[in-house]
C-alpha positions in Angstrom: 0.0 0.0 0.0 1.3 3.5 -0.9 -1.4 5.5 0.8 -0.8 6.1 4.5 -3.0 7.4 7.3 -1.9 10.9 8.4 -3.0 10.3 11.9 -0.7 7.3 12.2 2.2 9.3 10.9 1.9 12.3 13.3 0.7 10.5 16.4 4.2 9.9 18.0 5.0 13.7 17.9 1.7 14.6 19.5 2.5 12.7 22.7 6.2 13.6 23.2 5.4 16.1 26.0 3.7 13.4 28.1 6.8 11.2 28.0 9.0 14.2 29.1 6.8 14.9 32.1 7.0 11.3 33.2 10.8 11.2 32.9 11.2 14.4 34.9 9.0 13.2 37.7 11.0 9.9 37.9 14.2 11.9 38.1 12.8 14.0 41.0 11.8 10.8 42.9 15.2 9.3 42.4 16.9 12.4 43.8 14.7 12.4 46.8 15.4 8.7 47.5 19.1 9.3 47.1 19.0 12.2 49.5 17.1 10.2 52.1 19.7 7.4 51.9 22.6 9.8 52.2 21.1 11.5 55.3 20.5 8.0 56.9 24.0 6.9 56.3 25.8 10.1 57.4 23.6 11.3 60.2 22.0 8.0 61.3 23.3 6.1 64.3 24.0 2.9 62.3 25.1 4.3 59.0 28.4 2.3 58.8 26.6 -0.9 59.7 24.1 -0.3 56.9 26.9 0.2 54.3 28.7 -3.0 55.4 25.5 -5.0 55.2 24.8 -3.7 51.7 28.2 -4.7 50.6 27.8 -8.2 52.0 24.5 -8.6 50.3 26.0 -7.5 46.9 28.9 -10.0 47.3 26.6 -12.9 48.2 24.4 -12.1 45.2 27.4 -12.0 42.9 28.7 -15.3 44.2 25.3 -17.0 43.9 25.0 -15.7 40.3 28.4 -17.2 39.4 27.5 -20.6 40.8 24.2 -20.7 39.1 25.7 -19.7 35.7 28.3 -22.5 35.9 25.7 -25.1 36.8 23.2 -24.1 34.1 25.4 -23.2 31.3 23.7 -21.3 28.4 26.5 -21.9 26.0 25.5 -22.8 22.4 25.4 -26.6 21.5 28.5 -28.0 19.8 28.5 -27.6 16.0 27.2 -30.6 14.1 29.4 -32.2 11.6 26.7 -31.8 9.0 25.5 -28.3 8.2 22.0 -27.5 9.1 21.8 -23.9 8.1 20.3 -23.7 4.5 22.8 -21.0 3.7 25.7 -23.3 4.5 24.4 -26.2 2.3 25.9 -26.7 -1.2 24.0 -25.0 -3.9 21.5 -27.5 -5.5 18.6 -27.2 -7.9 15.1 -27.8 -6.5 14.8 -30.9 -8.7 18.0 -32.4 -7.2 16.8 -31.6 -3.7 13.4 -33.3 -4.4 15.1 -36.3 -5.9 17.4 -36.6 -2.9 14.4 -36.4 -0.5 12.5 -39.0 -2.5 15.5 -41.3 -2.6 16.0 -41.0 1.2 12.3 -41.7 1.8 12.3 -44.7 -0.6 15.4 -46.1 1.1 13.8 -46.0 4.5 10.3 -47.2 3.7 8.6 -50.0 1.8 5.5 -49.9 -0.4 2.9 -52.7 0.3 -0.4 -53.6 -1.3 -2.7 -55.0 1.3 -6.2 -56.4 1.1 -8.2 -57.4 4.2 -11.9 -58.1 5.1 -13.5 -56.2 7.9 -17.0 -56.2 9.5 -19.5 -53.7 7.9 -20.1 -51.7 11.0 -19.2 -48.2 12.3 -15.7 -48.0 13.7 -14.2 -51.1 12.0 -12.2 -49.1 9.4 -11.2 -46.6 12.1 -9.8 -49.4 14.2 -7.8 -50.7 11.3 -6.4 -47.3 10.5 -5.4 -46.7 14.1 -3.5 -50.0 14.2 -1.6 -49.0 11.1 -0.8 -45.6 12.6 0.6 -47.2 15.7 3.1 -49.0 13.5 4.1 -45.8 11.7 2.4 -47.0 8.5 1.2 -44.3 6.1 -2.0 -45.0 4.0 -1.5 -43.7 0.5 -4.7 -45.0 -1.2 -7.8 -46.9 0.0 -10.5 -48.7 -1.9 -13.6 -50.3 -0.4 -15.3 -53.3 -2.0 -18.7 -54.1 -0.4 -19.6 -57.8 -0.2 -23.1 -59.2 -0.9 -23.1 -61.3 2.3 -22.0 -58.4 4.5 -18.7 -57.0 5.4 -16.3 -55.1 3.1 -12.9 -55.8 1.5 -10.6 -52.8 2.0 -7.6 -52.5 -0.3 -4.7 -50.3 0.8 -1.5 -49.0 -0.7 0.8 -48.5 2.3 4.1 -47.0 3.0 5.6 -48.7 6.0 9.0 -48.5 7.7 11.6 -50.7 6.1 12.3 -52.6 9.3 8.6 -53.6 9.6 8.1 -57.1 8.2 4.9 -58.1 6.5 4.2 -60.7 9.2 4.1 -58.0 11.9 1.9 -55.9 9.7 -0.5 -58.8 9.1 -0.6 -59.5 12.9 -1.4 -55.8 13.6 -4.3 -55.9 11.1 -5.6 -59.2 12.5 -5.7 -57.7 16.0 -7.6 -54.7 14.7 -10.4 -57.0 13.3 -9.2 -57.7 9.8 -9.2 -61.3 8.4 -8.4 -63.0 5.1 -5.5 -60.6 4.8 -3.3 -60.6 1.7 -0.1 -58.5 1.5 2.5 -58.2 -1.3 5.2 -55.8 -2.3 4.2 -52.8 -4.4 6.2 -50.4 -6.6 5.9 -46.9 -7.9 3.5 -47.9 -10.7 0.8 -48.7 -8.0 0.8 -45.0 -6.9 -1.5 -44.2 -9.9 -5.0 -43.8 -8.6 -7.5 -46.4 -9.7 -9.9 -44.2 -11.8 -6.9 -42.9 -13.8 -5.6 -46.5 -14.3 -9.0 -47.8 -15.4 -9.5 -45.0 -17.9 -6.0 -45.6 -19.3 -6.8 -49.3 -19.8 -10.2 -48.5 -21.4 -8.4 -46.2 -23.8 -5.9 -48.9 -24.8 -8.7 -51.4 -25.3 -10.6 -48.9 -27.5 -7.6 -48.5 -29.8 -6.7 -52.1 -30.2 -8.7 -55.3 -29.7 -5.6 -57.2 -28.8 -5.3 -55.1 -25.7 -8.3 -56.6 -23.9 -6.4 -59.5 -22.3 -3.5 -57.2 -21.4 -5.9 -54.7 -19.8 -7.7 -57.4 -17.8 -4.3 -58.7 -16.5 -3.2 -55.2 -15.4 -6.6 -54.4 -13.9 -6.9 -57.6 -11.8 -3.2 -58.0 -10.8 -1.4 -61.4 -10.9 -3.8 -63.8 -12.4 -4.0 -66.4 -15.1 -6.3 -65.7 -18.1 -7.4 -68.5 -20.4 -9.0 -67.7 -23.8 -11.2 -70.6 -24.8 -12.4 -70.6 -28.5 -15.9 -71.7 -29.3 -14.5 -74.7 -31.3 -11.3 -76.7 -31.3 -8.9 -76.8 -34.3 -10.6 -80.0 -35.3 -14.0 -78.2 -35.5 -15.5 -79.8 -32.3 -17.3 -77.6 -29.7 -14.9 -76.6 -27.0 -15.8 -77.4 -23.3 -16.1 -74.3 -21.1 -16.7 -71.9 -24.0 -20.4 -71.2 -23.3 -20.1 -68.3 -20.8 -23.4 -66.3 -20.4 -23.5 -62.7 -21.5 -23.6 -61.4 -18.0 -20.6 -63.5 -17.0 -20.1 -65.7 -13.9 -18.2 -65.0 -10.7 -17.2 -67.9 -8.5 -14.9 -66.8 -5.7 -11.4 -67.0 -7.3 -12.7 -67.6 -10.9 -14.6 -65.4 -13.2 -15.9 -66.4 -16.7 -16.7 -63.7 -19.3 -18.0 -64.1 -22.8 -15.3 -63.3 -25.4 -16.6 -60.8 -28.0 -14.6 -62.6 -30.6 -16.3 -65.9 -29.7 -15.8 -68.4 -26.9 -15.1 -67.4 -23.3 -12.4 -65.7 -21.2 -11.6 -67.4 -17.9 -9.7 -65.4 -15.2 -8.3 -67.3 -12.3 -6.6 -66.0 -9.1 -6.3 -68.8 -6.6 -4.6 -66.7 -3.9 -7.3 -64.0 -3.6 -11.0 -64.1 -4.3 -12.5 -61.6 -6.7 -14.8 -58.9 -5.4 -18.0 -57.9 -7.1 -16.4 -54.5 -7.9 -13.5 -56.2 -9.7 -16.0 -58.4 -11.6 -18.0 -55.3 -12.6 -14.9 -53.5 -13.9 -13.7 -56.6 -15.9 -17.2 -57.0 -17.4 -17.3 -53.3 -18.4 -14.0 -53.7 -20.3 -15.3 -56.8 -22.1 -18.5 -54.9 -23.0 -16.5 -52.0 -24.4 -14.5 -54.4 -26.6 -17.7 -56.0 -27.8 -19.3 -52.7 -28.7 -16.3 -51.4 -30.7 -15.9 -54.6 -32.7 -12.8 -55.9 -34.5 -10.0 -53.3 -34.7 -6.2 -53.2 -35.0 -3.8 -50.3 -35.4 -3.3 -49.5 -39.1 0.1 -47.9 -38.9 2.8 -49.5 -41.0 6.5 -49.4 -41.7 7.9 -49.4 -45.2 11.3 -51.2 -45.6 13.7 -51.2 -48.5 15.3 -54.6 -49.0 19.0 -54.8 -50.1 17.9 -55.6 -53.6 15.8 -52.4 -53.8 12.3 -53.8 -53.4 10.0 -52.1 -50.8 8.2 -54.2 -48.2 5.5 -53.0 -45.9 5.3 -54.4 -42.3 2.1 -54.0 -40.4 -0.1 -55.7 -37.8 -2.2 -58.6 -39.1 -5.6 -59.8 -37.8 -8.5 -62.0 -38.9 -9.2 -59.9 -42.0 -5.9 -61.1 -43.5 -7.1 -64.8 -43.5 -7.8 -65.0 -47.2 -4.4 -63.5 -48.1 -2.7 -65.8 -45.6 -4.5 -68.8 -47.1 -3.4 -67.8 -50.6 0.2 -67.5 -49.4 -0.1 -71.0 -48.0 -1.2 -72.3 -51.3 1.9 -70.7 -53.0 4.3 -72.2 -50.4 6.1 -75.5 -51.1 5.6 -78.6 -49.0 9.1 -78.2 -47.6 8.5 -74.6 -46.5 5.2 -75.6 -44.7 6.9 -78.6 -43.1 9.7 -76.4 -41.7 7.1 -74.1 -40.3 4.6 -76.5 -38.9 6.7 -79.7 -38.5 4.1 -81.7 -40.3 1.1 -81.4 -42.6 -1.7 -78.9 -41.9 -5.0 -80.4 -42.8 -7.2 -77.4 -42.0 -5.2 -74.3 -42.9 -8.2 -71.9 -42.7 -9.0 -72.9 -39.1 -5.4 -73.0 -38.0 -4.5 -69.6 -39.5 -7.6 -68.1 -38.0 -6.3 -69.3 -34.6 -2.9 -67.8 -35.2 -4.3 -64.5 -36.5 -6.5 -64.0 -33.5 -5.3 -61.3 -31.2 -6.3 -63.4 -28.2 -3.4 -65.7 -28.6 -0.5 -63.4 -29.5 0.6 -60.9 -32.1 1.1 -61.3 -35.8 3.1 -59.2 -38.3 2.4 -59.3 -42.0 4.9 -58.4 -44.8 3.3 -57.2 -48.1 4.8 -56.1 -51.4 4.1 -52.8 -53.1 1.2 -54.4 -54.9 -0.4 -55.6 -51.6 0.4 -59.3 -51.9 1.1 -60.9 -48.5 4.5 -62.8 -48.7 5.4 -63.4 -45.0 3.9 -63.8 -41.6 5.7 -63.5 -38.2 4.0 -64.7 -35.0 4.6 -64.0 -31.4 2.6 -66.6 -29.4 1.9 -66.6 -25.7 2.7 -70.1 -24.4 2.0 -69.9 -20.7 5.0 -68.4 -19.0 7.0 -68.7 -22.2 6.8 -67.0 -25.5 7.3 -68.5 -29.0 8.3 -66.8 -32.2 7.6 -68.3 -35.6 8.1 -67.2 -39.2 6.5 -68.3 -42.5 8.0 -66.8 -45.7 6.9 -67.5 -49.2 9.6 -69.4 -51.2 10.2 -66.7 -53.8 10.9 -64.1 -51.0 13.2 -66.2 -48.8 16.9 -65.2 -48.3 16.1 -61.5 -48.8 16.3 -60.3 -45.2 12.5 -60.3 -44.6 12.8 -62.9 -41.9 15.4 -61.0 -40.0 13.3 -57.8 -40.1 10.2 -59.6 -38.8 12.1 -61.4 -36.1 13.7 -58.2 -34.8 10.3 -56.6 -34.5 8.7 -59.6 -32.9 11.4 -59.6 -30.3 11.0 -55.9 -29.7 7.3 -56.6 -29.0 8.4 -59.3 -26.5 10.7 -56.9 -24.8 7.9 -54.3 -24.5 5.7 -57.1 -23.1 8.2 -57.9 -20.3 9.3 -61.3 -21.6 12.6 -62.6 -20.3 13.1 -64.9 -23.2 11.6 -66.3 -26.4 12.1 -69.6 -28.2 11.8 -70.9 -31.7 11.0 -74.5 -32.7 12.6 -75.5 -36.0 14.8 -78.1 -37.6 18.5 -78.2 -37.9 18.2 -78.1 -41.6 16.3 -74.7 -41.5 19.5 -72.7 -41.8 17.6 -69.5 -42.6 15.8 -69.5 -39.2 19.0 -70.5 -37.4 20.9 -67.6 -39.1 18.2 -65.1 -38.3 18.2 -66.0 -34.6 22.0 -65.8 -34.5 21.9 -62.4 -36.2 20.0 -60.9 -33.2 23.2 -60.7 -31.2 21.6 -62.2 -28.1 22.7 -65.1 -25.9 21.2 -68.3 -27.4 20.6 -71.7 -26.0 20.3 -74.8 -28.3 18.4 -77.9 -27.4 17.2 -80.9 -29.3 13.7 -82.1 -28.3 12.2 -85.1 -30.1 14.1 -84.5 -33.3 13.4 -80.8 -33.4 15.8 -77.9 -32.6 14.6 -75.4 -29.9 16.5 -72.1 -29.9 16.0 -69.9 -26.9 17.1 -66.2 -26.8 17.5 -64.4 -23.5 16.0 -60.9 -23.8 17.2 -59.6 -20.5 20.8 -59.5 -21.7 20.7 -56.9 -24.5 17.7 -54.9 -25.7 16.7 -55.5 -29.3 16.5 -52.3 -31.3 13.8 -52.1 -33.8 11.4 -49.5 -35.3 7.9 -50.7 -34.3 5.1 -49.9 -36.8 2.5 -50.0 -34.0 1.9 -49.4 -30.3 3.5 -52.4 -28.6 1.9 -54.3 -25.7 3.0 -53.6 -22.1 2.6 -56.9 -20.3 2.2 -60.6 -20.8 -1.5 -61.3 -21.5 -2.5 -64.8 -20.6 -1.8 -68.5 -21.0 -2.4 -70.2 -24.4 -5.0 -72.9 -23.8 -3.5 -76.4 -23.9 -6.2 -77.8 -26.1 -5.7 -75.1 -28.6 -1.9 -75.2 -28.8 -0.2 -75.3 -32.2 1.3 -78.6 -33.5 4.7 -77.1 -33.0 4.1 -76.3 -29.3 7.2 -76.6 -27.2 7.2 -79.6 -24.9 
């Protein structure tokens, strides 16, 4: 403010005369007291005694003050070896200070995901939170899942002292009234709040039909997802593929109708599903069903050493006629090297391989649009298989190496530790392509076939991806639907 009150400016000068009168009166009183003391000392009968007594009192007072000061020292504390004054600290940027603070916090605490069941009555959650507070546990997020039979399942993201073991944390929760408690380590990715995470998964599902199994896995945590087609490769009805539209929830198992046909079974033996989780999973499946078949249409154009251009893109069920025509152009030897035996029903088998529920497929097409090569990345339980089929006239031109590099880049993005290829020792093209990756390889002969395993955690595979890659392993390939060349 630049405007000032004139009264506040001149008020001190207005009252100076009062202060002068008070000081003058105090001086007169002091002179009068001094004169009285002087007359008492000089003319009084005990003047010398009074002076000596005053001196003794002053000496005793000085001695007592000295003793008290030595016993209760007010000296400043000794200087710490680490500077505490901000001005004495080294000059650092705010980002560096924040990083150092976060690192110190992360080193002294541990993130836990905890789920426990409590009674649905007032004060039950308060008792649980009080028990966590007594153990210096910080609650970062909390979700409540009501149960139909009464009670609630509370899911926490906790930051606990590093020295607090999970067993002690579980006992504290049990004493506070929680039961069926489940605790596991968490990481920084769990700090994203649930609505944001669900919206992100819905967006990924809307962009790519192949993201549905991945989204379910990330939504529900560690679980096993089985995709059960409506029919087997032999054309017979598949058992367990008749899930109702509204789905079925049975404790640790939920069954949902697959929009592409058949059913999706989700199993989590260590932790029952809640109705809230079932509703979220069913909403993702309904979103996938409403949007219909879709796949990212971005592509990558490559120039082969001989000068021809090849387009690499994602393939799906719409490529079945082109894939069947390529099959017809391939020789018996090429098909035998790929499938390790005759394929009696190529249409049904290729439809299975091109389905996004069982893996990812890349297609290589010429400038005229003719499909000349397919590369498959197939989920095989905890393992991942890569396979190539290249038309005879386009072999030995570098297409297989390009497809293989992109398939392995997809596996890296999906978090796979290794991939394997099943072939024959006489398939020198596949062996050379695997060796050209520059990764550690393991060779093993199984029932007359050669299994080559590449470890992906050793060296990242560089590749330009013509699509948005997956982010996590999706689910287990059903045993009854495995390919003839499945690893044993």
